[in-house]
N, C-alpha and C positions, 0 to 999 in steps of 0.2 A: 824622137817620140815613138816612131814605128818600131824601131829595133828594141827599145826599152819595153814596149807593150808586148811584142812577140816573146821576149825573154821572160817577162812575168807570166805570160800565158803558158809557156813551156814548163816553167817551174810549177805552176798550179796543176798542170796535167800530170807531171811527174809525181807531185805530192799526192794527188788523188789516186793515182795508180798504186803508189806505195801503200796508202791507207787501205785501199781495196784489197791489195795482195796480203797485207798484214791481217785484215779482217778474215780473209779466206783461210789463211794459215792458222788463225786462232780458232776457227770454227769449221773443222773439216767435215766432210760429208758423213751424216749419221749412218749407223748400221741399222737398217730397217728390218724388223722381224714381224711377220704376220702371226697373230694369235687367233686361232679359229676354234671357238668353243660354242656349246649350246648354252647361251646366256639368257634364254627365256624358257619358260615351261618347267617341266619336272626336274631337269638337270641343273637348273640355275643355282640351286642351293649348294651344289658342289663346285661348279666352275667359277663362280665369282671369287671365291677364296683362292682358287688356283691362279687367277689373273693377279690378285694381290701378291701372291708369292713371286710371280714373275717380276712384278713392279719393284718389290723390295730388292731383289737381286740386281736388277738393272740399275737402280739408283745407287746401290753400293759400288757396283762396277764403274759406273760413270763418275762417282765421287772420287774413286781411286785413280782416275786419269783416263778411263775409257780403254779402248782397244785399238791396236794398229796405229799408234801414233796419235792418240787422243780422240778417236772416233767414238761417239756416244751411242748407246743403244736407244732406239726409238721404236715403239710398238704401233702396229696397225691392228686393231682388234675388231673382229667380225663375229656375228652370231649365225651359226649354221642351223639353228632351230631344230636340231636333232634329226635333220632330213638330209640324206645323201645328195639329192639333186641340188639343194640350196648350198650345201657345203662345197660341191664342185664349182658352182657358179662363183661363190665367194673366193675360193682359192684362185681361180683364173683372174678375177677382178683385182685381188691383192697383188698378183704378180704383174699383170699388164698395166693396170692403172696406177696402183700405189707404189709399184716398183720395189716390193719387198725383196730382201736377199734370200730368205727362206721362210718356211711356215712351220709353226709349232701348234700342237693341239692333239687330238680332239677327245671327247668322252665316249662316244658311241662306237662300238666295233664295226657296225655296218657302215657308218660314216667314214671310219678310218680306211676301210678297204676301198671305198669309192674314191676318196681323196688320194690314196696311194696310186691308183691307176692314172689319175690326171697328173700327179707329180712325175711319174715315169714318162708320160707323154711329153710334158713340158720341160723335163730335165731340170726340175727345181726341187731341192731337198725338202722332204716332209719329215718332221721330227715328232713322233707320237709320244705324248706325255701322260695320257690317262687310259685310252682305249686298250683293251686287254687281249683280244683274240690273237692266239699264237700264229694264225695263218698269215698275219700281216708281215711277219719277218721270216716265216717258214715257207709254206707252199707258195705264197704270193710275193715273197721278198724280191727286192731288186736293188740296184745301186743308189736309188734316190729316196730310200726310206730307211730310217733307223728308229729304234724305240728306246727312250730313256725312261724306262719304267719296268715293272714286272709284266708278266703276261699270264694267260690262262694256264699255260704249262707250268709255270712257277707256282701259281696259286693252287691249281688242282693237285699238283704233285706234292706240295707242302702239306696240303690237307690229307692226301693219300698216305704220306709218310707217317703222320700222326695217327691216322685211322688204323694203319697196319699194326700199330703197337697195342691197339685195344682189342677187347674180346669179341667184338661184333662181327657176325658172319653174314647176316641177311640185311640187305640195303634197299631203300627206295629213293628215288630221285625226284627233285622238283627244281625247275629253273625256267627262266623267261624264254619264250619261243622265238629266239633270233640267234644270230651268230655267236654272241658271247655265251649264252646259256648252254647251247648245244656243245660248243667247243670245251667249255669248262667241265661239263659232266663227262665228256669223252676223255679228257686229259686226266681227271681224277680216277675214273674207273680203270683205264688202261694201266695206270701206275699202281693202283691198289692191287689189281689182279697179279701184276708182276711180283709184288712184295708178299702177297698172301693168296695162295692159289685156291683156298677153300671158301672164298666169299661168293655169294649169289646175289643177283639183282632180281627183286620181286616185281618191279614196275617203275614207270617214270611218268611224270606229269609235266605239261608244257603250257602254263598259263600265259596269256598275252602280256607283253610289257605294259605296265600301268594297271594291271588287274587289282581290284580292291576287295573283292568278295572271294575268300578262299575256303569257305565252309565246305563245299563239295570236295575240294582237294584234300582238306584235312581229314574228312570222313573216309575218303578212299584210302589214304595212307594208313590210318588206324585200323581199318578193316583188314588190310593186308598183313598187319602185325609184324612189321620189320623190327629188327633190333636197332638199326640206325637209319637215319635219313640224311642224305647229302643234299644241300641246297646251294644253288647259285643265284637265288633271288638277291636283289640288291636295292638299296635306296628305300623309297616309299613302299615298294612291293614287300620287301623283307620286314619292314616295320609293321605293315598291315597284317602280314602272315603271323608274326609272333604274337601280336595283340589278340588276334582271333583264336590262335591255337591255344593260348593260355586258358581260355574258357572251357576247352575240352580236356584239360589236364594232359595235353599232348607231350609236354617235355618231361613228365614223370613216367611216360610209357616208352619213349624212344630216346636214343642218343642223337641229338641234333648237331650236325656238322655244317657250318656255314662259312662260305667264302665272303670275306668282308664284314662278317658279323662283329668282329672285334675292332672295327674302325670307329672313331669317335662320332662320325655322322650317323651311326646306328645306336651306339651305346648312350649317347647324350639324350636324344629325343625319346628313347624308350625309358630311360631312368630305371625305376624300380620294376617296371614291367618286363625288363629283360631278365629271363630266368638265369639262375645259377647253373653252372655245369655244362653250358653250351660250349662245344669245341669250335672256336671261332678264329679265323685268320685275320691278320692285319699287317699293313705295310709300315705303319708309323703310329707311335703313341707318345703323347707329350710326357708321360711318366715312365717310358721305357726307352732309355737313351744309352744303348750299349757302346756307342762311339761318339767322340766329339761332344761331350756333354755341355761344356761351356758355350760352344758355338751354337748348339741346338737351343739352349736356354735363351741366348741372345735373340735368335730368330723367333722363338715362341713369344718373347716379350714384345718385340716389334710388331709381329703379326697381330697379336691380341690388341695392341694399342690402336691399330688401324681398323681391324675388322670388328672388334668388340667380342670376339670369341676365340677359343683355342684352335690352333691349326689342325686340319684334318689331313688325310693321306694325300689327296690331290693337291692341297696347298703346298706341302713340302716338296712335291715333285715339280710344281711350277718354279719354286725357288732353286732347287738342286739342278734341274735340267738347264736353267739359264746359265748357271755357273759352268756346267759341263760344256755347253756350246761356246761360252767365252774362252775357255781353255783350248777348245778345238780350233777356234778362230785364230788364236795366238799361234798355235802349232802350224796351221795351214798358211798363215800369213795372208789370208784372203777370206772373203765371204762368198766366193764363187762355189756353187753347189757341188760340182764334181770334186774340187780340191778339198772342200770342207768334209764331204762324205768320206773321202780317202783318209783324211786326218783323224776323223772320229773312230773309224774302224781299226781295231787292233791296239787302241790306246787305253791306258788305265787312268782313272780319275779319282781324286779324293773327294768325297761328298759327306754331308751330314748323316747319311744313311749307311756309310761305310765305303770302302774302296770298291770301285766297280771297273770292269772292262767292257768296252763295246766290242762284241765279238766280230772278227774280220769277215767271217763267211756269211753272217745273216744280219748284222747290224743290231743285234739284241744286246742290251746292257744286262749285266749280271747282278742286279740289285738283290740283296737278301730279302727273305720274307719270313713271317712269324705266325705262329699259331699257339693258342693257349685256351684255358678254361675260364669262363666268366665266373666272377665271385663278387659278393657285396663288400664294399669298403665304406666304413662310417665317415671317412674323410671326404668322400665324393658322393654326389647325388646320383651317380650312374655307376654301372658295374665296371670292374677292371679285369685284367687277365693275369692268371698265375700259371705256373708249370709251363712256361713258354718254351717252345721248340723253335729255334732259329735255323732256317735252311739257307745255305749260300746258293746264289743263283747258279754258280758253276756246277753244283752237285745235283740240281734238279732239272736243269735245262737239257734238251736233247743234244746229242753229239752232232758234229759236222756230218757224219755218215747218215745219221737219222734225218737231218734236215735235207741233205741231198736226195735221199730216197723219197721223202715227202714231196719235194719239188718235182722229181721225175714221175711219181705216181700221179700228181695233179696234172702234169703236162700230158700224160697219156689219156687222162679223162677230159682233156680240153679245158682244164681249170687255169 
C-alpha cells in the first residue's frame, strides 16, 4: 500500500508540474508598456483617442500571435495631469512598481523634457508620441529617448516652406508662452529667413497656455498691419482665437498661417467658423490618404466604431507608434531598453503615414507633414484642405552636423 500510494503521489506531482509548465508555456510573460498621457484637464480631448489608437494596434498584434514567441502587449496607463513633476513620479512608479519594459507618451513638450531626463537617469526607453519640441531629440537628446512623431522643426519648416512661396514679407507671431510655442516660432522664422531673405518680423505675442481672451492680442496685431501672421496656438487656445478674431474681420486683413490648424481637432469643433484661406498644417486627415489607403480606411472604421468620432492626428500616432515598436522588438529580439533603442535607430518602417526612418544620430523619426489652404466643402460640416504641400521629414529635418552643433552649443551654455 505504501509503495502504491507513493507511486500515485509521484504521478500526481509530475502531472501537476506538467500542467503548470504547459500553462506557463501557453501564457508567456506579457510585454508591459507604460502609456503616460495628460488624461484629465484641457489635453484629455486629444489624448483619450491616442490611447484608443494604441489599444487597437495592440489588440491586432496580440491577435496575430503577439511578439517574441507569443508574448502579448499589455498597457499600464497613467495620467501626468500636464505637470512635469507628476509625470516624473508616474514614470518612476511605472518602472519600479509596475515593471513596464518602456514608456510611451506624452502630449506636453515641457513634460516630455522632464520625462526624458528621468529616462536617461533610469536607463529606461522613453518613446515620445505627441510632444513636439525639437529640443527633445536635438539639444537634449540621448540614447534612451526616441520620437515616433513629427517635431517643431518639421512643423515650423513645413509652414516656412509654404510661406516662402507666398508674397508676404511682413510677419507677426503669436504662440503659447512655453517650450513648444517658443521653439515652433524659432524653427519657422529661421527656416523662412533662409528661404526668403527679405522678410521682416514686426512683433511677437506670448499669451499663457489656456488663455481665452485674445482681444488685446488681436488688436495689437491688426494695429501693426502685418501681411501675414504665424501662429503656434493649439487646441482650445487656437479655437478661441479664431472665433474672437472673426468678429474683427481679422482673416480678411492678414494671411493667417497656423500649425495644427488643419487637424480635425480644430476643423471639426470650429465648423463654419473656420475661415476659408487659412494656410494650415496637419499631420493626418481622414480624407487625405496618399499611402496605404485600404489599411487607413480599415483603421478609420475601427476607430470610429470605438470612439464615436473620426480619428485625429494624435490617434493615428498612437496606432502607428505601437506598430513601429512591435517591429523594433522583433528586430531586437528583446524588450530591454538599450537593445530596443539600438534596434530602433537607423531602421526603416512601413506605416499608415508613409515609410519612415528613425534616424541613428538623434532618434527622430522622419514622418512626413502637410500644409494646405482651408476651404468649404458641402459634403462636410467642417472645412477641408486644398493645394496641399507634403514635406518629407528627411527634407525638412536638420542634418547630423546641425544637430551635433546644437548639442555642443547647449553643452557650452550648461543646457
